[in-house]
C-alpha positions as CSV (number, residue, x, y, z in Angstrom):
1,X,0.0,0.0,0.1
2,X,1.3,3.4,-1.1
3,X,1.8,6.6,0.6
4,X,-1.0,8.2,-1.1
5,X,-3.5,5.3,-1.1
6,X,-5.7,6.5,1.6
7,X,-7.1,8.9,-1.1
8,X,-9.8,7.8,-3.2
9,X,-9.1,8.9,-6.9
10,X,-5.9,9.4,-9.1
11,X,-6.9,13.0,-9.1
12,X,-7.3,13.3,-5.5
13,X,-3.9,11.9,-5.0
14,X,-2.4,14.4,-7.6
15,X,-3.7,17.0,-5.6
16,X,-2.3,15.5,-2.5
17,X,1.5,14.9,-3.9
18,X,1.5,18.5,-5.2
19,X,0.5,19.9,-2.0
20,X,3.2,18.2,-0.3
21,X,5.9,18.6,-2.4
22,X,7.4,22.6,-2.6
23,X,9.3,22.1,-5.8
24,X,7.7,22.0,-9.4
25,X,7.0,18.0,-10.4
26,X,6.8,17.1,-14.2
27,X,4.1,13.9,-15.0
28,X,7.0,11.7,-15.1
29,X,7.4,12.8,-11.7
30,X,3.8,12.3,-10.7
31,X,3.8,9.1,-12.3
32,X,6.2,7.3,-10.4
33,X,5.2,8.6,-7.2
34,X,1.7,7.2,-8.3
35,X,3.0,4.0,-9.6
36,X,1.9,4.7,-12.9
37,X,3.8,3.8,-16.0
38,X,5.3,6.9,-18.2
39,X,3.1,5.8,-21.4
40,X,0.1,7.1,-19.2
41,X,1.4,10.4,-19.7
42,X,-1.5,11.7,-21.6
43,X,-4.1,10.7,-18.8
44,X,-2.3,12.0,-16.4
45,X,-2.1,15.3,-18.0
46,X,-6.3,15.1,-18.5
47,X,-6.2,14.4,-14.6
48,X,-3.9,17.0,-13.7
49,X,-6.0,19.4,-15.9
50,X,-9.4,18.3,-14.0
51,X,-7.6,18.5,-10.5
52,X,-6.5,21.7,-11.0
53,X,-10.2,23.0,-11.7
54,X,-11.6,21.0,-9.0
55,X,-9.1,22.4,-6.3
56,X,-9.7,25.7,-7.7
57,X,-13.6,25.8,-7.5
58,X,-13.2,24.1,-4.0
59,X,-10.9,26.5,-2.5
60,X,-13.0,29.4,-3.8
61,X,-9.7,30.6,-5.6
62,X,-7.3,30.4,-3.0
63,X,-5.6,27.3,-4.1
64,X,-4.3,26.4,-7.5
65,X,-2.2,24.3,-9.6
66,X,0.2,26.4,-11.4
67,X,2.2,25.2,-14.7
68,X,5.8,26.3,-15.4
69,X,5.7,26.1,-19.0
70,X,7.8,23.4,-21.3
71,X,11.1,25.3,-22.6
72,X,13.0,24.5,-25.6
73,X,16.3,23.4,-24.0
74,X,18.8,24.4,-27.2
75,X,17.3,28.1,-27.5
76,X,15.4,29.1,-24.6
77,X,11.7,29.1,-26.6
78,X,8.7,29.2,-23.7
79,X,5.7,27.6,-24.7
80,X,3.6,29.7,-23.1
81,X,0.2,29.3,-25.3
82,X,-0.4,25.7,-25.4
83,X,-3.8,24.6,-26.4
84,X,-4.0,21.7,-24.6
85,X,-1.6,20.3,-21.7
86,X,1.1,18.3,-23.1
87,X,4.7,18.4,-23.8
88,X,5.4,19.6,-27.2
89,X,7.4,17.5,-29.3
90,X,9.2,20.5,-31.4
91,X,10.4,23.9,-31.1
92,X,8.8,26.2,-33.8
93,X,11.8,28.4,-33.5
94,X,14.9,26.0,-33.8
95,X,12.9,22.6,-34.6
96,X,15.3,20.9,-31.7
97,X,13.1,18.1,-30.1
98,X,15.1,18.9,-26.7
99,X,12.1,20.2,-25.1
100,X,11.7,20.0,-21.2
101,X,8.2,19.0,-20.1
102,X,5.8,21.2,-18.0
103,X,6.0,20.8,-14.7
104,X,3.0,22.0,-12.0
105,X,3.3,23.6,-8.3
106,X,0.6,23.5,-5.9
107,X,0.2,27.5,-4.9
108,X,-2.1,28.7,-2.0
109,X,-2.5,32.4,-1.5
110,X,-3.9,34.4,1.2
């Protein structure tokens, strides 16, 4: 039985993991902590999106999940406007495939 098994859904576990970490976590980090395979990243991105909406709504906007956008390692291009949550495959500026994945951080305002 894992550390986060007392929470019912995977989305609740994601929120709790992010609350307990001070540093940003990538989907790969979350997959390892949840005991999932990395190939489940697509569903994990969807879970993060929905968990963020739920957390924001339940806290009245005082808590949220912030995304640190993906960035090209070669030229530094930052993917600020993504249509959907994902790790881009190529940089539009230099065409490099060396992209750092988005990372997520729990934020609580006063």
